[in-house]
HTML snippet that shows the backbone in 3Dmol.js (N, CA, C, O; Angstrom):
<script src="https://3Dmol.org/build/3Dmol-min.js"></script>
<div id="view" style="width:600px;height:400px;position:relative"></div>
<script>
const pdb = `
ATOM      1  N   UNK A   1     -33.623 -16.975  -3.292  1.00  0.00           N
ATOM      2  CA  UNK A   1     -33.783 -16.118  -1.984  1.00  0.00           C
ATOM      3  C   UNK A   1     -32.390 -16.649  -1.479  1.00  0.00           C
ATOM      4  O   UNK A   1     -32.046 -15.905  -0.560  1.00  0.00           O
ATOM      5  N   UNK A   2     -31.030 -18.057  -1.791  1.00  0.00           N
ATOM      6  CA  UNK A   2     -30.236 -17.914  -1.788  1.00  0.00           C
ATOM      7  C   UNK A   2     -28.916 -16.673  -1.497  1.00  0.00           C
ATOM      8  O   UNK A   2     -28.063 -16.306  -0.689  1.00  0.00           O
ATOM      9  N   UNK A   3     -29.345 -16.482  -2.434  1.00  0.00           N
ATOM     10  CA  UNK A   3     -28.125 -14.983  -2.730  1.00  0.00           C
ATOM     11  C   UNK A   3     -27.841 -14.401  -2.850  1.00  0.00           C
ATOM     12  O   UNK A   3     -26.781 -13.918  -3.247  1.00  0.00           O
ATOM     13  N   UNK A   4     -29.623 -13.901  -2.219  1.00  0.00           N
ATOM     14  CA  UNK A   4     -29.656 -12.964  -1.369  1.00  0.00           C
ATOM     15  C   UNK A   4     -29.204 -12.652  -0.061  1.00  0.00           C
ATOM     16  O   UNK A   4     -28.378 -11.840   0.355  1.00  0.00           O
ATOM     17  N   UNK A   5     -29.875 -13.415   0.444  1.00  0.00           N
ATOM     18  CA  UNK A   5     -29.308 -14.076   1.983  1.00  0.00           C
ATOM     19  C   UNK A   5     -27.825 -13.116   2.314  1.00  0.00           C
ATOM     20  O   UNK A   5     -27.400 -12.185   2.998  1.00  0.00           O
ATOM     21  N   UNK A   6     -27.227 -14.657   0.716  1.00  0.00           N
ATOM     22  CA  UNK A   6     -25.201 -14.140   0.728  1.00  0.00           C
ATOM     23  C   UNK A   6     -24.970 -12.555   0.681  1.00  0.00           C
ATOM     24  O   UNK A   6     -24.099 -11.952   1.308  1.00  0.00           O
ATOM     25  N   UNK A   7     -25.539 -12.221   0.162  1.00  0.00           N
ATOM     26  CA  UNK A   7     -24.997 -10.276  -0.816  1.00  0.00           C
ATOM     27  C   UNK A   7     -25.122  -9.861   0.748  1.00  0.00           C
ATOM     28  O   UNK A   7     -24.065  -9.464   1.240  1.00  0.00           O
ATOM     29  N   UNK A   8     -26.592  -9.903   1.861  1.00  0.00           N
ATOM     30  CA  UNK A   8     -26.643  -9.326   2.524  1.00  0.00           C
ATOM     31  C   UNK A   8     -26.168  -9.889   3.847  1.00  0.00           C
ATOM     32  O   UNK A   8     -26.397  -9.330   4.919  1.00  0.00           O
ATOM     33  N   UNK A   9     -25.333 -11.296   3.692  1.00  0.00           N
ATOM     34  CA  UNK A   9     -24.329 -11.363   5.208  1.00  0.00           C
ATOM     35  C   UNK A   9     -22.680 -11.298   4.171  1.00  0.00           C
ATOM     36  O   UNK A   9     -21.787 -11.580   4.970  1.00  0.00           O
ATOM     37  N   UNK A  10     -22.103 -11.054   2.858  1.00  0.00           N
ATOM     38  CA  UNK A  10     -21.001 -10.163   2.571  1.00  0.00           C
ATOM     39  C   UNK A  10     -21.330  -9.325   2.723  1.00  0.00           C
ATOM     40  O   UNK A  10     -20.295  -8.664   2.811  1.00  0.00           O
ATOM     41  N   UNK A  11     -22.740  -8.165   2.957  1.00  0.00           N
ATOM     42  CA  UNK A  11     -22.863  -7.389   2.883  1.00  0.00           C
ATOM     43  C   UNK A  11     -22.238  -6.363   4.393  1.00  0.00           C
ATOM     44  O   UNK A  11     -21.405  -5.461   4.471  1.00  0.00           O
ATOM     45  N   UNK A  12     -23.437  -7.295   5.797  1.00  0.00           N
ATOM     46  CA  UNK A  12     -22.364  -7.423   6.983  1.00  0.00           C
ATOM     47  C   UNK A  12     -20.987  -7.494   7.480  1.00  0.00           C
ATOM     48  O   UNK A  12     -20.422  -6.838   8.356  1.00  0.00           O
ATOM     49  N   UNK A  13     -20.566  -8.462   6.706  1.00  0.00           N
ATOM     50  CA  UNK A  13     -19.522  -9.071   6.658  1.00  0.00           C
ATOM     51  C   UNK A  13     -18.676  -7.580   6.936  1.00  0.00           C
ATOM     52  O   UNK A  13     -18.341  -7.133   8.033  1.00  0.00           O
ATOM     53  N   UNK A  14     -18.368  -6.767   5.126  1.00  0.00           N
ATOM     54  CA  UNK A  14     -17.709  -5.998   5.438  1.00  0.00           C
ATOM     55  C   UNK A  14     -18.359  -5.234   5.934  1.00  0.00           C
ATOM     56  O   UNK A  14     -17.622  -4.818   6.828  1.00  0.00           O
ATOM     57  N   UNK A  15     -19.571  -4.539   6.031  1.00  0.00           N
ATOM     58  CA  UNK A  15     -19.876  -2.989   6.946  1.00  0.00           C
ATOM     59  C   UNK A  15     -19.020  -3.263   7.905  1.00  0.00           C
ATOM     60  O   UNK A  15     -18.106  -2.477   8.155  1.00  0.00           O
ATOM     61  N   UNK A  16     -19.281  -5.096   8.987  1.00  0.00           N
ATOM     62  CA  UNK A  16     -18.501  -4.812  10.203  1.00  0.00           C
ATOM     63  C   UNK A  16     -16.814  -4.256   9.994  1.00  0.00           C
ATOM     64  O   UNK A  16     -16.210  -3.261  10.396  1.00  0.00           O
ATOM     65  N   UNK A  17     -16.354  -5.683   8.994  1.00  0.00           N
ATOM     66  CA  UNK A  17     -14.756  -5.384   9.227  1.00  0.00           C
ATOM     67  C   UNK A  17     -14.829  -3.908   8.630  1.00  0.00           C
ATOM     68  O   UNK A  17     -13.954  -4.239   7.830  1.00  0.00           O
ATOM     69  N   UNK A  18     -15.031  -2.832   8.356  1.00  0.00           N
ATOM     70  CA  UNK A  18     -15.050  -1.145   7.544  1.00  0.00           C
ATOM     71  C   UNK A  18     -15.060  -0.273   9.558  1.00  0.00           C
ATOM     72  O   UNK A  18     -14.302   0.515  10.124  1.00  0.00           O
ATOM     73  N   UNK A  19     -15.844  -0.720   9.816  1.00  0.00           N
ATOM     74  CA  UNK A  19     -16.192  -0.191  10.676  1.00  0.00           C
ATOM     75  C   UNK A  19     -14.746  -0.701  11.487  1.00  0.00           C
ATOM     76  O   UNK A  19     -13.887   0.178  11.423  1.00  0.00           O
ATOM     77  N   UNK A  20     -14.425  -1.598  12.028  1.00  0.00           N
ATOM     78  CA  UNK A  20     -13.145  -2.292  13.166  1.00  0.00           C
ATOM     79  C   UNK A  20     -12.396  -1.479  11.934  1.00  0.00           C
ATOM     80  O   UNK A  20     -11.845  -0.789  12.792  1.00  0.00           O
ATOM     81  N   UNK A  21     -12.151  -1.223  11.349  1.00  0.00           N
ATOM     82  CA  UNK A  21     -11.057  -0.431  10.334  1.00  0.00           C
ATOM     83  C   UNK A  21     -10.456   0.701  11.060  1.00  0.00           C
ATOM     84  O   UNK A  21      -9.379   1.012  11.570  1.00  0.00           O
ATOM     85  N   UNK A  22     -12.117   1.369  10.801  1.00  0.00           N
ATOM     86  CA  UNK A  22     -12.214   2.760  11.162  1.00  0.00           C
ATOM     87  C   UNK A  22     -11.910   2.908  12.370  1.00  0.00           C
ATOM     88  O   UNK A  22     -11.514   4.073  12.413  1.00  0.00           O
ATOM     89  N   UNK A  23     -11.796   2.258  13.925  1.00  0.00           N
ATOM     90  CA  UNK A  23     -11.658   2.487  14.762  1.00  0.00           C
ATOM     91  C   UNK A  23     -10.328   1.739  15.422  1.00  0.00           C
ATOM     92  O   UNK A  23      -9.733   1.858  16.494  1.00  0.00           O
ATOM     93  N   UNK A  24     -10.207   1.138  14.570  1.00  0.00           N
ATOM     94  CA  UNK A  24      -8.203   0.937  14.717  1.00  0.00           C
ATOM     95  C   UNK A  24      -7.964   1.831  14.143  1.00  0.00           C
ATOM     96  O   UNK A  24      -6.820   2.134  14.481  1.00  0.00           O
ATOM     97  N   UNK A  25      -8.200   2.287  13.672  1.00  0.00           N
ATOM     98  CA  UNK A  25      -7.659   3.615  12.729  1.00  0.00           C
ATOM     99  C   UNK A  25      -7.479   5.141  14.187  1.00  0.00           C
ATOM    100  O   UNK A  25      -6.366   5.596  14.449  1.00  0.00           O
ATOM    101  N   UNK A  26      -8.379   5.501  14.685  1.00  0.00           N
ATOM    102  CA  UNK A  26      -9.000   6.224  15.929  1.00  0.00           C
ATOM    103  C   UNK A  26      -7.838   5.273  16.696  1.00  0.00           C
ATOM    104  O   UNK A  26      -6.938   5.999  17.120  1.00  0.00           O
ATOM    105  N   UNK A  27      -7.614   3.867  16.987  1.00  0.00           N
ATOM    106  CA  UNK A  27      -6.989   4.587  18.358  1.00  0.00           C
ATOM    107  C   UNK A  27      -5.355   4.265  17.940  1.00  0.00           C
ATOM    108  O   UNK A  27      -4.380   4.495  18.657  1.00  0.00           O
ATOM    109  N   UNK A  28      -5.347   3.440  16.053  1.00  0.00           N
ATOM    110  CA  UNK A  28      -3.363   4.219  16.186  1.00  0.00           C
ATOM    111  C   UNK A  28      -3.079   5.293  16.340  1.00  0.00           C
ATOM    112  O   UNK A  28      -2.150   5.687  17.045  1.00  0.00           O
ATOM    113  N   UNK A  29      -3.959   6.071  15.597  1.00  0.00           N
ATOM    114  CA  UNK A  29      -4.398   7.718  16.344  1.00  0.00           C
ATOM    115  C   UNK A  29      -3.588   9.149  17.220  1.00  0.00           C
ATOM    116  O   UNK A  29      -2.959  10.204  17.146  1.00  0.00           O
ATOM    117  N   UNK A  30      -4.351   7.933  18.192  1.00  0.00           N
ATOM    118  CA  UNK A  30      -4.307   7.899  20.275  1.00  0.00           C
ATOM    119  C   UNK A  30      -2.608   7.654  20.275  1.00  0.00           C
ATOM    120  O   UNK A  30      -1.707   8.252  20.862  1.00  0.00           O
ATOM    121  N   UNK A  31      -2.607   6.862  19.637  1.00  0.00           N
ATOM    122  CA  UNK A  31      -0.999   5.781  20.310  1.00  0.00           C
ATOM    123  C   UNK A  31      -0.032   6.865  19.757  1.00  0.00           C
ATOM    124  O   UNK A  31       0.994   7.001  20.423  1.00  0.00           O
ATOM    125  N   UNK A  32      -0.177   7.725  18.578  1.00  0.00           N
ATOM    126  CA  UNK A  32       0.718   8.024  17.878  1.00  0.00           C
ATOM    127  C   UNK A  32       0.926   9.044  18.616  1.00  0.00           C
ATOM    128  O   UNK A  32       2.118   9.193  18.887  1.00  0.00           O
ATOM    129  N   UNK A  33      -0.477  10.586  19.490  1.00  0.00           N
ATOM    130  CA  UNK A  33       0.414  11.232  19.563  1.00  0.00           C
ATOM    131  C   UNK A  33       0.635  11.338  21.106  1.00  0.00           C
ATOM    132  O   UNK A  33       0.860  12.372  21.734  1.00  0.00           O
ATOM    133  N   UNK A  34       0.483   9.535  21.800  1.00  0.00           N
ATOM    134  CA  UNK A  34       1.269  10.212  23.193  1.00  0.00           C
ATOM    135  C   UNK A  34       2.224   9.387  23.353  1.00  0.00           C
ATOM    136  O   UNK A  34       2.792   9.223  24.432  1.00  0.00           O
ATOM    137  N   UNK A  35       2.507   8.772  22.284  1.00  0.00           N
ATOM    138  CA  UNK A  35       4.044   8.396  22.045  1.00  0.00           C
ATOM    139  C   UNK A  35       4.835   9.547  21.070  1.00  0.00           C
ATOM    140  O   UNK A  35       5.968   9.107  20.871  1.00  0.00           O
ATOM    141  N   UNK A  36       4.692  10.612  20.516  1.00  0.00           N
ATOM    142  CA  UNK A  36       4.940  11.800  20.146  1.00  0.00           C
ATOM    143  C   UNK A  36       4.774  11.847  21.676  1.00  0.00           C
ATOM    144  O   UNK A  36       5.425  11.157  22.460  1.00  0.00           O
ATOM    145  N   UNK A  37       3.771  12.793  22.027  1.00  0.00           N
ATOM    146  CA  UNK A  37       3.958  13.373  23.542  1.00  0.00           C
ATOM    147  C   UNK A  37       5.318  13.090  24.506  1.00  0.00           C
ATOM    148  O   UNK A  37       6.143  13.893  24.942  1.00  0.00           O
ATOM    149  N   UNK A  38       5.241  11.947  24.627  1.00  0.00           N
ATOM    150  CA  UNK A  38       6.366  11.253  25.243  1.00  0.00           C
ATOM    151  C   UNK A  38       7.996  11.572  24.677  1.00  0.00           C
ATOM    152  O   UNK A  38       8.873  11.328  25.505  1.00  0.00           O
ATOM    153  N   UNK A  39       8.352  11.988  23.613  1.00  0.00           N
ATOM    154  CA  UNK A  39       9.537  12.859  23.584  1.00  0.00           C
ATOM    155  C   UNK A  39       9.275  14.114  23.161  1.00  0.00           C
ATOM    156  O   UNK A  39       9.912  14.700  22.285  1.00  0.00           O
ATOM    157  N   UNK A  40       8.115  14.649  23.916  1.00  0.00           N
ATOM    158  CA  UNK A  40       8.512  16.221  24.043  1.00  0.00           C
ATOM    159  C   UNK A  40       8.484  16.807  25.243  1.00  0.00           C
ATOM    160  O   UNK A  40       8.900  17.925  25.550  1.00  0.00           O
ATOM    161  N   UNK A  41       7.563  15.341  26.432  1.00  0.00           N
ATOM    162  CA  UNK A  41       7.615  15.924  27.798  1.00  0.00           C
ATOM    163  C   UNK A  41       8.746  14.499  28.056  1.00  0.00           C
ATOM    164  O   UNK A  41       8.222  13.448  28.425  1.00  0.00           O
ATOM    165  N   UNK A  42      10.161  14.537  27.860  1.00  0.00           N
ATOM    166  CA  UNK A  42      10.846  13.520  28.586  1.00  0.00           C
ATOM    167  C   UNK A  42      11.068  13.662  29.519  1.00  0.00           C
ATOM    168  O   UNK A  42      11.068  14.789  30.014  1.00  0.00           O
ATOM    169  N   UNK A  43      11.531  11.931  30.583  1.00  0.00           N
ATOM    170  CA  UNK A  43      12.012  12.609  31.989  1.00  0.00           C
ATOM    171  C   UNK A  43      13.332  12.817  31.822  1.00  0.00           C
ATOM    172  O   UNK A  43      14.056  12.853  30.827  1.00  0.00           O
ATOM    173  N   UNK A  44      13.641  13.040  33.795  1.00  0.00           N
ATOM    174  CA  UNK A  44      14.459  13.297  33.288  1.00  0.00           C
ATOM    175  C   UNK A  44      15.809  12.171  33.948  1.00  0.00           C
ATOM    176  O   UNK A  44      16.792  12.640  34.521  1.00  0.00           O
ATOM    177  N   UNK A  45      15.533  10.104  33.647  1.00  0.00           N
ATOM    178  CA  UNK A  45      15.683   9.300  33.937  1.00  0.00           C
ATOM    179  C   UNK A  45      16.664   9.178  33.199  1.00  0.00           C
ATOM    180  O   UNK A  45      17.221  10.265  33.046  1.00  0.00           O
ATOM    181  N   UNK A  46      17.335   8.027  32.449  1.00  0.00           N
ATOM    182  CA  UNK A  46      17.730   7.907  30.838  1.00  0.00           C
ATOM    183  C   UNK A  46      17.415   8.224  29.856  1.00  0.00           C
ATOM    184  O   UNK A  46      17.604   7.451  28.917  1.00  0.00           O
ATOM    185  N   UNK A  47      16.973   9.137  29.696  1.00  0.00           N
ATOM    186  CA  UNK A  47      16.566   9.225  28.545  1.00  0.00           C
ATOM    187  C   UNK A  47      15.668   8.650  27.672  1.00  0.00           C
ATOM    188  O   UNK A  47      15.798   8.777  26.454  1.00  0.00           O
ATOM    189  N   UNK A  48      14.297   7.702  28.447  1.00  0.00           N
ATOM    190  CA  UNK A  48      13.600   6.921  28.776  1.00  0.00           C
ATOM    191  C   UNK A  48      12.128   7.633  29.063  1.00  0.00           C
ATOM    192  O   UNK A  48      12.257   8.475  29.952  1.00  0.00           O
ATOM    193  N   UNK A  49      11.269   7.576  28.753  1.00  0.00           N
ATOM    194  CA  UNK A  49       9.932   8.253  29.110  1.00  0.00           C
ATOM    195  C   UNK A  49       8.832   7.179  29.646  1.00  0.00           C
ATOM    196  O   UNK A  49       8.001   7.266  30.550  1.00  0.00           O
ATOM    197  N   UNK A  50       9.197   5.977  28.602  1.00  0.00           N
ATOM    198  CA  UNK A  50       8.165   4.761  29.556  1.00  0.00           C
ATOM    199  C   UNK A  50       9.278   3.762  30.421  1.00  0.00           C
ATOM    200  O   UNK A  50      10.438   3.948  30.787  1.00  0.00           O
ATOM    201  N   UNK A  51       8.280   2.560  30.563  1.00  0.00           N
ATOM    202  CA  UNK A  51       9.494   1.242  31.504  1.00  0.00           C
ATOM    203  C   UNK A  51       9.717   0.801  31.725  1.00  0.00           C
ATOM    204  O   UNK A  51      10.263   0.442  32.768  1.00  0.00           O
ATOM    205  N   UNK A  52       9.246   0.203  30.205  1.00  0.00           N
ATOM    206  CA  UNK A  52       9.676  -0.833  29.193  1.00  0.00           C
ATOM    207  C   UNK A  52      11.083  -1.484  28.790  1.00  0.00           C
ATOM    208  O   UNK A  52      11.138  -2.333  27.900  1.00  0.00           O
TER     209      UNK A  52
END
`;
const viewer = $3Dmol.createViewer("view");
viewer.addModel(pdb, "pdb");
viewer.setStyle({}, {cartoon: {color: "spectrum"}});
viewer.zoomTo();
viewer.render();
</script>
């Protein structure tokens, strides 16, 4: 019984980690698209489109 609970807990942890990594990949893709669009639509300032 203890081994079964350990396997289920391990599957739950790995499944949750996989879901989190999947979400982080989508966030990284969105940030990359925004960053690339910043180069396309560059402001007329000192060449940088961001404020930091």
